[in-house]
N, C-alpha and C positions, 0 to 999 in steps of 0.2 A: 287475471295476472299470470304471465308466463315468465318463469324464472330460469336463468341459466346459471348453474353453479360453477364457480371458478376455483380450481384447486391448485396447490403447488405442484408444478410439473416435475418430472424426472429430469435432473440437471446433469448428473454424472454418476459413475459407478460408485465412487467413494463418498458421495454427498448424501446424507440421510436427513438433514435438517437445514433450514435457512432462517434468517431473521428478516422480518418485514421492517426495513430501515426507514422507508419514507413513502407516504401516499403522494402520488402525482396528480390525482383527481380528488375532488371533494365528495364527501358522502352525499348522495342524492343528485349528483351532477350527471348530465347526459354524456355518454361516451360512445365513440364509434368503434366498430370492430377493428382489431389490430392496433388500437391506440394504447400506448403505455399507461397503465393506471397506478402502478406502484413499483418500487424497487426492492429486490431481495438481496441480502448480503449473504453470500455463501462463504465457505472456508477460504476460498481463493479469489473471488471476484464479486463485483456488484452487477446484478442482472436486472434488466427491465422486464416487467410482466405485462404482456398486452391483453387487451379485452378480447374475449372469445366471441362476443356478440355486441350489437349496438343496442343501447337502451339506458335505463336509469341505473346508476351504480349504487349498490347497497353494501356498506361495510359489514364484514363479519369479524375480521381480525383487526388488531390495533397496531400502530407503530410501536416497534420494540418487541413485539411478540416473536417467540421462537416457534417455528412451524415445521412439522414433519412433512416429508414428501407425501403428497396426496391430501394434506390437510386443507380444509375449506378456508378460502381467503375472502371471497366476496360473492355476491350474487348480482346478476344483471337482469333487470325487468325489461324484457323485450317488447312488452305491450306499450311502453312509453316511446313516443316518437320525438324527434328533435324539435325543440321549441315548444313542446306541449307539456302541460303539467301531468304529473303521475296520476294513476287512477285513485279515486277517492277511497278512503279507508272504509271498510265495512262497518255498519252500525254495531254498537256494543249491545250484546244481548241482554245484559243486566245492568241496571243503574243503581248507584248507591248514593246516600245523602252526601252533600258536599262536605268535604273535609279540608282542613288546612293543607295547603300544598306541601308535599314532602320535599325535602331537600334532594336535589339531584345528586346522584352518585356518579363520579367519573367512571367512564367505561373502561379505563385502564389505569393502573397504578402509575403510569408514566404520563398522565394527562394533566390534572389540575396543577397549574403553576409550573409545569415542566416544559422546557423548550424542546422543539423538534431538533434533530441532529444539526440541521443547517442553522437554526436559530441559536443553538448552543455555541456553535463556532463563532458566530458574529458577536455574541455577548462576551465570549471569552476574549476575543481579539480587541473588543472595545472596552474591556475592563468594567463591565456592568454586571452587577449581581442579579441573577434571574428573579430573586425574591422581590426586587424593586420594579419588576415589569408586570403589567397587567396583560394577561393573554386574551386574545379575541377568538382563538380557535375553538374547536370542539372541546367541551368540558373545561374551558379555561386554559387550554394548551397555548403556549407561547409560540406564535408562528414566526416565520422568517421576516415578515413585514413588521410584526411587533418589535422584533429585535432591532431592525434597521431604524425604526422610529425612535426607539429608546436611545440609540447611539446619537441620532441627530439632536434629540432633546438635551442630551448631556453636553454636546458641543456648543449648543446655543444658550445654555443656561448661564446667566450672568453670575459673576462672583458675588457671594453674599458678603455684606459688610456688617460689622458689629454695631448693634443698636444700643447696647448698654454701656454706661460710662465706667462701671466697675469691671475689672478683669475677671474672667471666669476661671475658677480654680481648675487646674489640670492634674489629673491622676496619671503620672508618667507610666505607671505599670500597665496601663491599657491603651497606650498610644498605638495607632496603626490598625489595619484590618486583620481580623482573625476568623474570616469566613471559611467555612469548610464546604466543599462541594463533592458530590459523588456522582459518577456517571456509569451507566451500564457498559461493561467491556464489550467492544464490537466483536462480531464473530471472527473477523480476520485477525484481530489482536489476540483473541483466545487461541486461535489456531497457531499463530506465530509463537505464542508462549509455550504451547504444548510441544511444538516441534523442537524448540530450543532446549527445553528441559529433557526431551527424549534424546536428543543428540548428546547432551551433557552426561546423561545417565547410562546410555546404551552403547557408547563408543569409548575406546581407549584413546582419548584425544590428547595430542601433544602439539606444540607449536615450535617451529624453528624459524630463525630470523637471518636476514642478510641485508646488505644495502647495495644499491645500484647507482652507478654514475650515469646520469642521463644526458651527458654532454653530446654524445654522438646522435642520440635520438632527437634532441633539440635542433642540432645542426641539420639533420635530415629533413625535419618538418619545415624549418625555416627556408631551406634551399628549394624544396619541391612543393611547398604548400600552394603557391599560386597556380602552378601547372596542374596540380592534383585537383584543385577546385574547378579550374577551367575545363578539365576533361570530364570529371565525374559529378560536379555540382554539389560537392560536400567536402568538408574539411577532413584532413587526416588527423585524427586524435590519438591520444595515448592509449585508449582502450583497445582499439583495433590492433595496435602494435603489440601490446601486452598479450592480447588474446591469441594472436598469431604465433608469438614466441612460445606461449604455453602449449598450444596445440602441437607445435613441432616437437617439443620435449615429451609431451604426453604420448605421442605416437611411438616414440623411442623407448618410453618407460611405461608399459601398459599397467603395471601395478598401481600407479597413481591415478590411472583412468578407470580402474576397476571398482567393483562394489561387492559387498557381502550380501547375498540373498539366502536366508535360512542357513544351510550348512555348505553352501557353494560360493565360490568366487566367480563372478561374472565379468568377463573381459570384453572390451569393445574395440572394434577396428575402425572406429570413427571418434571424433571429439565433438561433443555438444556442450558448449560452455554456457552455464547459467550466469546471467549478469544481474547483480543486485541493484534494484532500482527503488529509491525512496519515494513513497507516495503519501498523500495526506492521511491515508488510513493505515499505513504500515509498509513494511518492506516486502517486495515481491522479487522473485528470481526467475523470470522467464528465460528459456535457453535460446541460444543461437545455434542452429543445427549445422553439423558438418563444417566446423570452422576450418578444419585442415584443408578443405577444398575451396574455400572462399578467398576472394581477393580482399585487400584492405578496404576498398570502397564498398564492397558488398557487406562486410562486417559493420562498417559505420552506418550504412543505410538501415540495416536490420536492427541495430541497437537503438537508433533514433526512432524507428517505427515502434519498437516495443516500449520505449520510454514514454512516448507520447500517448500510446494506448493505456499504459499503466496509470499515468497521472490523470487521464480522463475517465478511468474506471471502465475501459472498454476491452481489456484483455479477455480473450475467450479461454475456456478451460483447456482446450486443445493446445493453445499457445503457452500454457503453463506447465505442460507435461514434459517429462524427460530431463536431460542434463546429466553429464558424466563428471563435470568439474565446475567449480564456481569461482568467479572473480568478484570481489567487492572493493570499492574504492572509497575508503573513508577520508582520503585526502581532500575530496571536494568539500568536506565540512571542516577541514583544518586538522584532522587527526594526524599526529606525528608517528604513532606506533600503536598497534592493537593486536589482540589475539582473536581473530574471527572464529566463529563456531561453524562446524561442518554442516553442510546442507544435506541431511540424510535423504536417500541411502548412499549418497556419494561418499567418497573416502578422503577427499581433500578440498581445500579452499585456499585461494591466494588472496591476501590482503594487500592492496596498494595504499600508499599514504601520501601525505603532503610532500611536495618537492621543496627542499630547503637548500639554499647555498651554504655550504660548510667548508671549512679548511680541511683538505686531505693531502696525504703525502703521495706525490707522483714522481717516480724516478729521483728520489732524494730531495725533492723540492715541495714546499708547502704551497698549494694552490687552492683557489676557491672553485668548487664544482657544484652543479645542481644535483643533490643527492636525495634518494628516496629509500626509506626502509621498506623491505618486503617481509611479509609474514606468511608462512605456510602452515596452516593447521591441518593435521592428518590423523587418520585412524590407525593407531599403532598395531591393531589386530591384523592389518593387511599390508601396511607400509612400514618397512624397517626404518630406523633412524638414518642409516647410511643412504637409503634410497631417497628419503625426504631432503636431506642435505644436498645430495647430488642433483636432484631435480631443481632445487632453488639456484644452485651454482650454474647449471646449464642455462636456465632462464636469464640469469644475470649476464652471462657471457653473450648471449644473443642480443640482449638489449644494449650492451656496451659496444657491440660490433654489429649494428643492424644490417650492414651490407651482407654479412654472412646469412642473415635471415632472409633477405631478398633473393640471394643467390641459391638458397636451399643447400648450404654446405655447412 
């Protein structure tokens, strides 16, 4: 038997541990070199781990295990060829009288009756209690197929009819489900939690608000949208306009684009805007680099590319690095106003919100306009109150007169 040990590779400078989130190949299955065998969840992204040799896969770690860089994940028996059974086990040197078979012990505390991450999601969406599902996976683990079958059985089950003539007494105090479920916090969720608490505790964070009339932006998009799409093949969205307006003001107000590193203030002569993207596993904020030098269509394409990669779990660690300022759009979920938390080590974040038609006073007349509340959370250690208010007012002015944004005046 010739075994190749597969260990957690070095992923990034700041990453010392990963979670084995899912096996992609079964224990004992034949795998080809470079074929993904499992997925690792790091602090920032989900990564596939390829086989380093062809042969029979032998599990060492279990799903849900936290593994340090360099820890053993699996072995590959290269003496087994494709389609051939593995080598026979060596004979036992010493035999003992037959005993009653011992109960098998799950190889992981997350095995017996516990769903895999994919199965847990299916059961949760189908409102099925995992305790009502029999697992066919290793050590009784509930697989994705088990979960899907349970959902089908639930949908196909006929309604039960009462068979007794006498009504059954009902204890009103226990009506309804009272199930309690606990799930291990994902590595990404733990990292997000740690970063948010750090930002709350380690910065002098304040939030200032304003509102913007998006009438002119809406008219601009309506007038030029068809030509924009015809020329660039992508729609002109709000995010590129807001990003461009912020980049213009950030170049004029370097304090808002700066950050504190130890005892120094680091200024940037460029604007890298991190865009908050919601994914099934949590919020990620990959940056769009040099926004001050990009056209609107280039910003739109980059945001679309990052969003697609983020939702497919394909963002690289390199694509997650950097950022001098962040924009988050809670309006896509219906948020009217919020106080966003700074994305450390940055010093400020702009919160966009839902566009609502509201009555406003214009030249002594009450008119209905598409209005949006803006929120700027900032680190008061580096950004003064007057600076934050001025920044938000300047962004508001550019959005309410987008021609000045396009003409760079």
